[in-house]
BALUM-576056 format. One record per residue (C-alpha): residue in one letter; z negated, x, y negated; residue number from 1. Coordinates in pm, 1 decimal. Example, Ala and Ser with C-alpha at 12.3 -4.5 7.8 and 13.67 -1.06 7.14 Angstrom:
2
PT   code          Z          X          Y   pos
PT      a     -780.0     1230.0      450.0     1
PT      s     -714.0     1367.0      106.0     2
This chain:
73
PT   code          Z          X          Y   pos
PT      x    -2133.5     1053.3     -430.1     1
PT      x    -1834.7      858.3     -559.7     2
PT      x    -1558.7      657.5     -396.3     3
PT      x    -1190.6      743.8     -376.5     4
PT      x    -1130.2      459.9     -622.6     5
PT      x    -1319.8      656.3     -892.0     6
PT      x    -1117.4      977.3     -854.1     7
PT      x     -880.8     1030.7    -1147.3     8
PT      x     -505.3     1068.1    -1098.7     9
PT      x     -401.6     1427.0    -1037.3    10
PT      x     -730.4     1527.3     -873.4    11
PT      x     -810.2     1628.3     -518.1    12
PT      x    -1126.0     1521.9     -335.5    13
PT      x    -1271.4     1585.2        9.6    14
PT      x    -1363.8     1283.1      222.1    15
PT      x    -1739.5     1280.4      286.3    16
PT      x    -1797.1      944.0      456.0    17
PT      x    -1616.5      626.6      560.8    18
PT      x    -1777.5      283.5      547.1    19
PT      x    -1657.5      -61.2      646.7    20
PT      x    -1636.0     -281.4      953.2    21
PT      x    -1495.1     -156.7     1284.7    22
PT      x    -1128.4     -265.9     1258.0    23
PT      x    -1099.5     -176.8      888.7    24
PT      x    -1261.2      164.7      937.6    25
PT      x    -1038.6      227.1     1240.5    26
PT      x     -725.5      144.3     1036.2    27
PT      x     -828.6      388.4      762.1    28
PT      x     -889.7      659.5     1022.4    29
PT      x     -554.9      583.9     1189.6    30
PT      x     -386.2      658.5      854.8    31
PT      x     -526.3     1012.4      878.2    32
PT      x     -815.2      966.1      636.3    33
PT      x    -1108.5     1121.7      822.4    34
PT      x    -1423.3     1309.4      725.0    35
PT      x    -1352.3     1654.2      579.2    36
PT      x     -985.0     1596.9      491.7    37
PT      x     -857.1     1664.2      136.8    38
PT      x     -700.9     1368.8      -44.4    39
PT      x     -485.7     1409.2     -356.7    40
PT      x     -466.7     1105.1     -584.9    41
PT      x     -106.1     1089.6     -709.0    42
PT      x     -110.0      775.7     -921.0    43
PT      x     -242.0      423.2     -952.2    44
PT      x      -50.7      105.6    -1029.1    45
PT      x      -97.0      -35.0    -1382.5    46
PT      x     -361.9     -282.4    -1266.8    47
PT      x     -521.5      -23.5    -1035.4    48
PT      x     -395.8     -168.5     -708.5    49
PT      x     -259.1       -0.2     -498.8    50
PT      x     -351.9      367.8     -532.5    51
PT      x      -97.4      625.1     -417.0    52
PT      x     -245.5      926.8     -239.7    53
PT      x     -126.4     1231.5      -47.6    54
PT      x     -315.5     1312.8      272.6    55
PT      x     -221.3     1558.4      549.5    56
PT      x      118.3     1619.4      388.7    57
PT      x      236.1     1259.8      361.6    58
PT      x      209.5      989.1       98.0    59
PT      x       16.3      664.9      137.8    60
PT      x      -48.3      361.2      -74.8    61
PT      x     -387.7      206.8      -15.0    62
PT      x     -553.2     -100.3     -157.8    63
PT      x     -832.9      -76.5     -409.0    64
PT      x    -1070.0     -243.2     -160.5    65
PT      x     -991.7       23.6      101.7    66
PT      x    -1033.3      305.3     -151.8    67
PT      x    -1383.7      177.0     -227.7    68
PT      x    -1482.0      230.3      138.4    69
PT      x    -1396.8      602.0      124.2    70
PT      x    -1670.7      822.3      -20.9    71
PT      x    -1562.8     1163.1     -150.4    72
PT      x    -1723.2     1475.6     -291.4    73
């Protein structure tokens, strides 16, 4: 299993598991990133932080540290 951080730009992945502490995990879930949802990686900043994704029809920018807490398949 790999993290969202490892998904290449232009690829879609399905969220398999979320890790992290309570408030951080809750914030990720509040953004619409939950188990079973498809996430499309649009692009990454030149230094890799942040990563721009599309989830549930809207665009998000998430930090590299947050992307590493999201396991995908």
